[in-house]
C-alpha positions as CSV (number, residue, x, y, z in Angstrom):
1,I,-132.2,127.7,14.3
2,S,-128.7,129.3,14.2
3,V,-129.0,132.2,16.7
4,I,-126.7,134.9,15.0
5,P,-125.4,137.9,17.0
6,G,-127.0,141.2,15.7
7,I,-129.0,139.4,13.0
8,N,-131.7,137.7,14.7
9,N,-130.8,136.9,18.4
10,A,-133.2,139.6,19.7
11,I,-136.3,138.0,21.7
12,S,-138.3,139.8,19.5
13,D,-136.9,137.3,16.7
14,A,-137.7,134.7,18.7
15,H,-141.3,135.4,18.7
16,Q,-141.5,136.0,15.2
17,F,-139.6,132.5,14.5
18,A,-142.4,130.8,17.0
19,K,-145.3,132.6,15.1
20,L,-144.0,131.2,11.9
21,L,-143.1,127.6,13.3
22,C,-146.6,127.5,14.5
23,E,-148.1,128.6,11.2
24,H,-146.5,125.6,9.6
25,Q,-147.4,123.2,12.3
26,I,-143.4,122.4,13.2
27,K,-143.4,121.6,16.9
28,D,-139.5,120.5,17.3
29,V,-136.9,122.9,17.3
30,E,-133.0,123.1,18.0
31,L,-131.2,126.5,18.8
32,V,-127.6,126.4,18.0
33,H,-125.2,129.1,18.6
34,Y,-123.8,130.9,15.4
35,Q,-120.1,129.6,14.7
36,D,-117.4,131.8,13.4
37,L,-115.8,129.1,11.1
38,G,-115.3,131.8,8.5
39,K,-113.1,134.1,10.4
40,R,-109.9,132.7,8.7
41,K,-111.4,133.2,5.2
42,Y,-112.2,136.9,6.2
43,E,-108.8,137.7,7.3
44,D,-106.9,135.7,4.5
45,F,-109.3,137.7,1.8
46,Q,-108.7,140.8,4.0
47,I,-112.7,141.3,4.0
48,P,-114.0,143.1,7.0
49,D,-116.0,140.5,9.3
50,M,-119.0,142.3,10.1
51,L,-120.2,139.7,12.6
52,A,-117.1,139.9,14.7
53,E,-117.9,142.8,16.9
54,N,-121.4,141.3,17.6
55,F,-119.9,137.5,18.4
56,S,-120.3,136.1,21.8
57,H,-122.0,132.9,23.1
58,D,-124.4,133.9,25.9
59,P,-126.1,130.7,27.5
60,T,-128.2,132.7,29.4
61,H,-129.5,134.4,26.6
62,L,-130.3,131.5,24.7
63,A,-132.1,130.0,27.5
64,E,-134.3,132.9,27.3
65,Y,-134.5,132.6,23.5
66,A,-135.6,129.1,23.9
67,N,-138.2,130.0,26.6
68,V,-139.8,132.3,24.3
69,L,-140.2,129.5,21.9
70,R,-141.4,127.1,24.8
71,G,-144.1,129.5,25.5
72,Y,-145.7,129.0,22.0
73,G,-145.9,125.2,23.0
74,L,-142.7,124.2,20.9
75,N,-140.3,121.5,21.7
76,V,-136.9,123.3,22.3
77,T,-133.5,121.5,22.5
78,V,-130.4,123.5,23.1
79,P,-127.0,121.6,22.5
80,L,-124.6,121.8,25.0
81,Q,-121.5,124.6,24.7
């Protein structure tokens, strides 16, 4: 799951993902931070980057997100920064 600021990074989103994964009997989950790799393209094409203002890597928040998923019995991995 790519955790995207302002899109699906709320704790309530973690609960929804967990329920969906459990419904489909998926047990293994990897969380990844959203990568701002398209920033240059937004600049090149002079398009406003709607995610830029929300972009941040908060390892504490991702750990909380992972703990919610683990609470549903899912095996969660979080790659190192």
